[in-house]
C-alpha positions in Angstrom: -48.5 -7.8 11.8 -45.8 -9.0 14.2 -42.9 -6.8 15.0 -40.0 -7.5 12.6 -36.8 -8.8 14.2 -33.8 -7.9 12.0 -31.9 -10.8 13.6 -34.4 -13.6 13.2 -32.2 -16.7 13.7 -34.7 -19.0 12.1 -35.0 -16.9 9.0 -31.2 -16.6 8.7 -30.9 -20.3 9.1 -33.4 -21.0 6.3 -31.5 -18.6 4.0 -28.2 -20.3 4.8 -29.8 -23.7 4.0 -31.2 -22.5 0.6 -28.7 -24.1 -1.7 -30.0 -22.4 -4.8 -29.7 -19.0 -3.2 -26.2 -19.8 -1.9 -25.0 -20.9 -5.3 -26.3 -17.7 -6.9 -24.6 -15.7 -4.1 -21.2 -17.4 -4.7 -21.5 -16.9 -8.5 -22.4 -13.2 -7.9 -19.5 -12.8 -5.5 -17.0 -14.4 -7.9 -18.2 -12.1 -10.7 -18.0 -9.1 -8.5 -14.4 -9.8 -7.5 -13.4 -10.0 -11.2 -14.8 -6.5 -11.6 -13.0 -5.2 -8.5 -16.4 -4.4 -7.0 -15.1 -3.5 -3.5 -13.1 -0.6 -5.1 -16.3 1.2 -6.0 -17.1 2.7 -2.6 -16.0 5.4 -0.3 -16.9 6.6 3.2 -17.1 10.3 3.9 -14.8 11.0 1.0 -12.2 8.3 1.4 -11.9 5.0 -0.6 -12.9 2.2 1.8 -12.3 -0.9 -0.4 -14.9 -3.0 1.4 -18.1 -4.7 0.5 -21.2 -2.8 1.7 -22.4 -6.0 3.4 -19.3 -6.2 5.6 -19.6 -2.5 6.4 -23.1 -3.1 7.7 -21.9 -6.1 9.7 -19.1 -4.1 11.2 -21.6 -1.3 12.1 -23.7 -3.9 13.9 -20.8 -5.3 15.8 -19.5 -1.9 16.8 -22.9 -0.9 18.1 -23.2 -4.1 20.0 -19.7 -4.0 21.5 -19.5 -0.2 22.1 -15.7 -0.4 22.0 -13.3 2.2 23.6 -10.7 1.2 21.1 -10.8 -0.3 17.6 -7.5 -1.6 16.3 -7.2 -2.2 12.5 -4.2 -3.6 10.8 -4.0 -2.4 7.2 -4.8 1.2 6.4 -4.6 1.7 2.6 -6.6 5.0 1.8 -8.0 5.2 5.3 -11.7 4.8 4.5 -12.1 2.0 7.1 -10.5 4.1 9.8 -12.8 7.0 9.1 -15.8 4.7 8.9 -15.1 3.2 12.3 -14.3 6.7 13.8 -17.5 8.1 12.5 -19.5 5.3 14.1 -17.7 6.0 17.4 -18.5 9.7 17.0 -22.2 8.8 16.6 -22.1 6.6 19.7 -20.5 9.3 21.7 -17.8 9.1 24.4 -14.1 8.9 23.9 -13.8 5.9 21.6 -10.7 5.9 19.4 -9.4 4.0 16.3 -5.8 2.9 15.9 -4.5 1.9 12.5 -1.4 0.0 11.8 0.3 -0.4 8.4 3.7 -1.3 7.2 3.6 1.6 4.6 1.4 4.6 5.2 1.6 6.5 2.0 2.3 10.2 2.5 -0.7 11.3 0.4 -3.0 9.0 2.3 -1.7 10.2 5.7 -2.4 13.8 4.7 -6.0 13.1 3.7 -6.7 11.1 6.8 -5.1 13.7 9.1 -7.1 16.5 7.6 -10.4 14.7 7.8 -12.9 15.8 10.5 -12.8 12.3 12.0 -9.0 12.4 12.4 -9.6 13.6 16.0 -10.5 10.0 16.9 -7.7 8.3 14.8 -4.1 7.4 15.5 -1.7 5.6 13.2 1.4 3.5 13.6 3.7 2.7 10.7 5.4 -0.7 10.8 4.7 -4.4 10.4 1.7 -5.4 12.5 3.6 -8.5 13.7 6.9 -6.7 14.6 7.4 -7.1 18.3 7.9 -3.3 18.8 4.7 -2.5 16.9 2.7 -5.1 18.9 4.1 -3.5 22.1 3.0 0.0 21.0 -0.5 -1.3 20.2 -0.8 -3.0 23.6 0.4 0.2 25.3 -2.3 2.1 23.5 -4.9 -0.4 24.6 -4.1 -0.1 28.3 -7.1 1.2 30.2 -9.5 0.5 27.4 -12.6 -1.3 28.8 -13.6 -3.0 25.5 -11.3 -3.5 22.4 -12.4 -4.6 19.0 -9.7 -5.9 16.6 -9.9 -6.0 12.8 -7.2 -7.7 10.7 -6.9 -6.6 7.1 -3.2 -6.3 6.2 -0.9 -9.0 4.7 -3.2 -11.9 3.9 -0.7 -14.8 4.1 -1.3 -17.6 6.6 1.9 -17.0 8.5 1.3 -13.2 8.9 -2.4 -13.5 9.9 -1.7 -16.3 12.4 0.9 -14.1 14.0 -1.5 -11.2 14.1 -4.2 -13.5 15.7 -1.7 -14.6 18.4 -0.5 -11.1 19.0 -3.7 -9.2 19.2 -6.3 -11.7 20.4 -5.4 -11.1 24.1 -6.7 -7.5 23.7 -10.2 -8.8 23.0 -12.4 -9.7 25.9 -15.6 -11.6 26.3 -18.4 -10.2 24.3 -16.2 -8.3 21.8 -15.0 -9.5 18.4 -11.9 -10.2 16.4 -12.7 -9.7 12.7 -10.5 -11.2 10.0 -11.1 -10.0 6.5 -10.3 -11.7 3.2 -10.8 -15.2 4.5 -12.7 -15.6 1.3 -9.3 -16.0 -0.5 -9.6 -19.7 0.4 -12.8 -20.0 -1.6 -11.7 -18.2 -4.8 -9.7 -19.5 -7.8 -5.9 -19.3 -7.3 -5.6 -17.4 -10.6 -7.1 -14.3 -8.9 -3.9 -14.1 -6.7 -1.2 -15.0 -9.2 0.7 -11.8 -8.2 0.2 -12.2 -4.5 2.0 -14.2 -1.8 -1.2 -15.9 -0.7 -3.9 -18.2 -2.2 -5.7 -21.5 -1.5 -4.2 -23.2 1.5 -2.2 -20.0 2.5 -4.6 -17.2 3.5 -6.5 -15.6 6.4 -9.1 -18.4 6.6 -6.4 -21.2 7.0 -4.8 -19.0 9.7 -8.2 -18.7 11.5 -8.6 -22.5 11.4 -5.1 -23.0 12.8 -5.6 -20.4 15.5 -8.9 -21.9 16.7 -7.3 -25.3 17.2 -5.4 -24.0 20.2 -7.6 -21.1 21.4 -11.0 -21.8 22.8 -11.7 -18.1 23.7 -13.2 -17.5 20.3 -15.9 -19.0 18.2 -16.9 -18.3 14.6 -20.1 -16.3 14.5 -21.7 -18.0 11.5 -24.9 -16.1 11.8 -23.1 -12.9 10.6 -21.9 -14.4 7.4 -25.1 -16.4 6.8 -27.2 -13.2 6.8 -24.8 -11.3 4.6 -24.8 -13.8 1.7 -21.8 -12.1 0.2 -18.8 -11.3 2.5 -15.0 -11.2 2.3 -14.9 -12.6 5.8 -16.4 -16.2 5.9 -15.3 -17.8 9.1 -13.7 -14.5 9.9 -16.2 -13.0 12.4 -14.7 -14.3 15.6 -16.7 -13.7 18.8 -14.8 -13.8 22.1 -16.8 -16.1 24.5 -14.2 -16.3 27.4 -12.2 -13.8 29.3 
């Protein structure tokens, strides 16, 4: 038996070209969203509000990149911050996680700060696109050899595009800029009736707009193709130029 390659490009391509499988995956994803599937999970005791598939993909990216700093916009309950911090703990070294959120709820801050992984976590409260906040993040990134950026806050086109423009310079060749909830573009508008985003106005449209004028990043389609279900289609951006 030949050695198994967990990233067999040919196998992933065949799976992506399987129209029946893709149709079933889309239907399953749509059904899962209706049942708030991503809210079922936690990481080391904190709600993470992510699909397990994307958690695995993030783990692979973090191991590949070996970042000194992971910047995430959008904190919520802090599960993602703790997830990233725990991976950096396993890798070893002095890697840190910086979370930015316009409203860090007091009870969430308490739980994050008392968690064993808090030693690797810092938080900034404020809008991720505010000039002062952007400057604080850039200052925190000074001296970092490799930065990984993950965008998961306000999902409107305008906000995400501003985030992309503000934080993409921190990401260097070989690292990633991950944009979550690009899947909003592929879901019925009725699912976002109470939100300021929807079809035509969401993270995916912001990514498309961003890539028109920035050739430092390409969409890593292989990531989403192998996941089958992801909240980040077209959102795994690999930096290919310094």
